[in-house]
N, C-alpha and C positions, 0 to 999 in steps of 0.2 A: 813666584806665582804658581799655584797649582794648575796642572792641566785639566781641561774639563773632564768630568767623569760621565760615563755612559750610564744608561738606566740600570737601575739595580735588577738583579735576576727576578726579583717579585714583580716589579712593575713590568718588565718585558713580558712575563708570563700573562699578566692581565691584559696588556695591549694585544697580545695574540688571540685571546679568547674574544675580544671586542671585534677585531677585524674579521675573525671567522664568522660572527654573527651578522655582519652587514649584507653580505651576498644573499643570505636566507631571508633577511627582513623586507627588502624590496619587493620581491614577488609577492609576498604576503599582503603588503599594503595595496598593491594593484588589484590583486584578487578581491579584496574586501570592497574596493570601490566599485568594480563591476557587479559585484552582488547587490550593493546598496542601490545602483540604478536600475537593476532589473526588476520587473513586477514579481511580486511573491506568488509562487505557484498555488493554485486553489487547492484546498485540502479536500479530502474524500468527505469529511464531516460537512463542510459547506455545500459541497455538490449534492450530497444526499439530502441536505435540508431545502434546497431551492427546488420548487416544483417545476416541471417541464411544461412550457406553454404549449396549448393545443392550437394548431394552425386552423383559423376560420376560412372556409373555401369562399372564393370571391363570389359576389352577387352578379349574376348573368342578367343582363337587361335586354329585353327583346328589341331588335331593331325597329324603329318607327318607319311605317310604311306610308309614304305620302299619298293623300287622296288623289284619285285619278282626276285629271282635268275635266271641267264640265264642257260640254259640247256647246256650240253656238246656240241651239235650240233651248238648252237648259238655262244658259245665262239670260237669254231674251225672256223667257217665261218668268224667271225670278225679278228681272227688272220690270215687267208688266205688273206683277204682284206688288212690288214696292211702289209703282206709280198708282194703281189702283188705291191702295191704302192711303197714300199721301192725298189724293183727291177727295176721298171721303171725309177724311179728318179735316182738310182745308174748307171745303164748301159748307159743312155743317157749322163750322166756327163763325162764318161770315156771312150766313144766310139772311139775316135782317137786312144788313147793309147791301147785300146783292139785290135784294128786291126793291129797296129804295132806289138804287141806281137805275133799274129798269123803269120804274115809275117816272123819274125824271126824264129819262131819254125819250119816252113817247109821249110826254106832255107837250101839247101844242100841235099834235097832228090834226086834230079837228079844229077847222077855222072857227073862231067865235066862242070856243069853248072856254069856260072860266078856268083860271089858273088855280088849281086845287092845292099844289105843293109849292111852298115858298122857300124852305130850307130844311136841313137834315133834321133838326130837332122838332120842327113843326110837323114834318112828314112822319116822323116816328109817333107823334101824338095822334095824328089823324088816323094812321093805320091801327094804332092800339085802341083807340076809341071805337072804330067802326068795325074791326074784324078780330079784336082780341089779340092774345099772344099767338094763336096759332096763324094769324094773318102775316106775321113776320117770317114764317116758314112755308108759306104757300109756294108751291113749285120746288121745295127743296128735295122732296122724294124723287121727282123727276130729275132735278139737278144732280143729285148723288148718283142715280142710275146712268146719267149722262157722263159724269166725270169719271166713273170707274173705267169705261173703256177709253174715254178721252185722255186721262192722264196715264193710264197703262200704256196706250199706244204712244202718246207724246214723249214721254221719258224714255220708253224702250226704243222707239224709232230714233230719237236724238242720239242715244248711246251708240246704237248700231250704225247709223249714218256717220257719227264721228269716226268710227273704226273704218269705214269704208273710204272716207275722204283723207284719212290719215296717210294712206299709202305706205311708203317706206320711212316715213318721218319718224324720228325718236324724240321723245319730249312732249311738252304741252304744245296743243294746236294753237295756230294764230288766229286772230279775229276773223278773217276772211273765211277760213275753214270752219270755224264754230259757227258763223252765220249761216254758211251754206247748209251744214248739217241740220241745224235748228230750223231753217225755213222748210227744207224738205220733210222734215218731221211734222211740221205744222200742217203742211199741205196734205200729206198722207192721212193723217189723223182726222182732219176735218172732211175729207172726202168720205170717210167711213162713218163718222159719228153726227153729221150735221142734222139729221131728222130729229135726234133726240134734243138738239138745242132749240129746234123750233118748237117742239112739244113743251120744253121747259119754259119758254118764253110765254106761250100761250096761257098756260097754267098760272103763270105769275101775273098775267094782266086780264084773266078772265072777267073779274068782277068790275074792274075800271072800264072795260070795253063792252060791257053787256053780255058777255059770252059766259056760258055755264057749262063747265065739264065736270063729269063725276070720275075723276082720276085719270090716269095716263092712258089706259086702254081707251075709254070713252073720248078722250081728246084726239087720239089717233084716228078713230072711227069717224068722228065728225069732221076732221080734215079732209079725209079721203073721200067722205060722202059729198061734201060742199065744194071742196076746192080741187079734188083729185090728187093723184100721186104728186104733182108738182108743188102742191101746197106744202109738202114736207121739205122742199128745197128752196122756199122763198128766201131771198137774201143771200144765196150762195155766192154769187158774184162778188159782193163787197167783202164777204168772209174770206174768200180766197186771196183778194187783193190785199187786205188789211190784216187778216188772222194768221196767215202763214208767216208774213215778215214779223209779225208781233211775237210769235213763238221764237222766230230766229234771234231777235233782239233780246227777248228775255233770257234765253239760255246762254247766248254770247255774254250778255252783261253779268250774268251770275258767275260764270267760269272766271271772267276777268276780275271781278270784284273779290271773289273768293281767294284768288291767288295773292291778293294784297292783305289778306287776313292772317293773323298769327296761327300757328298750329301747336299741337301739344306734343308730348315725348313721342307718341306713336305716329306722328305725321298727319293727325286727324284735326280738321278745323272744329274748334268748340261750337256747341250748339248756338250760342248767342251770336257768334260771328257768322254763322250759316244764316240765321234769321235775318241779321242786318244786310248781308249780301243779297239775300232773296228778296227782302223789302226794297232795297234800291234798285235792283234789276227790274222788278215788276213796276215800279213807279215810272222809270224812264221809258220802258217799252209801251206801257198803257198809255201814257200821256202823248207819245208820238203818233200812236195808231188809233187813238180814241175817236176821231171823226168817222172812221170806217165802222167802228162798232156802233155808232149812233145810226148810221144809215142802215146797217144790218138789221137792228132791232125794229127799225120802222118798216123795212121790207118783209120782215117776218110777221108783222101784224097787219100788213097792208091787204085789205079785202078779207080780213078775218071773219069767219062766220057767214060768208057769202054776201056781204055788204059791198056796195061799189068800190072799186080800187081808187085810192087818191093818187097813187104813183104808177107810171107805165113800167118803169125799170129802175135800177139802182141810180144811173145817171140823172134821170129825171127827178128822182127823190132828192139828190144832192142839190140840183138847180132850184127846185121849188123850196126847199127848206131854207137855203141861203137868201132867196128872193123875199120870202114872207117873214123870216125870223132873224135873218142876218148870219154873219158868219159864227157869232158866239153860239148859235143853236147847235153847231157841231160839236160843241164841247158842253152840252147840257148833261148834267150828272157828273161832271168831272171831279168836283169837290167830294161828292159821295164816293165816288170810285177811288179817289186818293185815300180816303179814310179807310175804305174796304181793302184796298190792295196792299197797303203797308202790312197789316197783319196776315193777310191772306197769302201773299207772295212769299213772305217770310216763313210762314208755317208749311207751305207747299214744298219748298226746296229742303227745309230742315227736316221734314217728315220723311221725305224721299231719301235724303242721304242716311238718316238714321235707320230706316227700314232696309235700305241696301247693305249696310253694315251687318244688321242682324241676320240677313239672309246670305252674307258672306260673299257679296258681289260689290262691295265698296270700292270704287276707283280701280276694279280689276275688270276691265271690259273684255272683249272678245280675245284679245291677244295679251292680256295681263299687263297692259300699260295704261298709265294714268292719262287723264285728259290733258 
């Protein structure tokens, strides 16, 4: 057997060349992989072709300076303005029904006098035939002049007294404090504006009672000449007894009912819900205090024009009315009043809220807290 032979000289030379190449090949492969993974450097040509972006300076916005807070006096004046506008809109809208209510209330004062008005539709026809369209608005000018200060003071006093009775309470007021604020507002308002109420009533009833006034000024002059200054305050007693609680009930009911209504995305009660809440509040308050309103109207016309007085005072008026006409006489005109007060009270509160929002005092009373 032949012994194994080693590689030939030619093969040994070839292997030597391959072995010498391997150490140089590995670094070359590693360098190639690193270069492939690295981003290619930007060329001078590409740099020159790309325009340089110009930096835009940032827009400087002036800081918003908050408006200085309104003083107590400014807030109250704006509330009075909103109340005056609300009253003018409301009373003009319901003037025909307002006059019918008064006609029903004083019907039956003169014993033995025929009953002229038997229902709302019949009364509308009688007034239209005898006095024309203007007959439905008799006394409305005086009524609007009356309600401008009445509503201005009523709403402004109510908002002011709500802040006073609030004390350190946070959040909505309870019914007791709402009633207290509303009653005080009603009392203060009526003490200031009552003579205008008497003048309005006399102008509304002038024709039916044989009285003739040539406007507001003439009415005031005749009352002072024939009845003295006290004539402008006839019926003040029952007004304070029934009228002040009426305002308290009305304001309280409205606040409570509106809290039950939905609000929009800005937290404001929609108009239709304000009207419904106001109508409900007015209906409940007026029905409860209506007998006092009947006595007040009768006392305002008692002895008008210098004729002999029928009633000595408000209590005597109440007793005589019940004895001669029954308890139902204390609710004469209630049906007309319901028809009148539903739109009237609704318009009143909705208009006041809308005007307050327009003037920038909606639900931001003296201390920036809601009711």
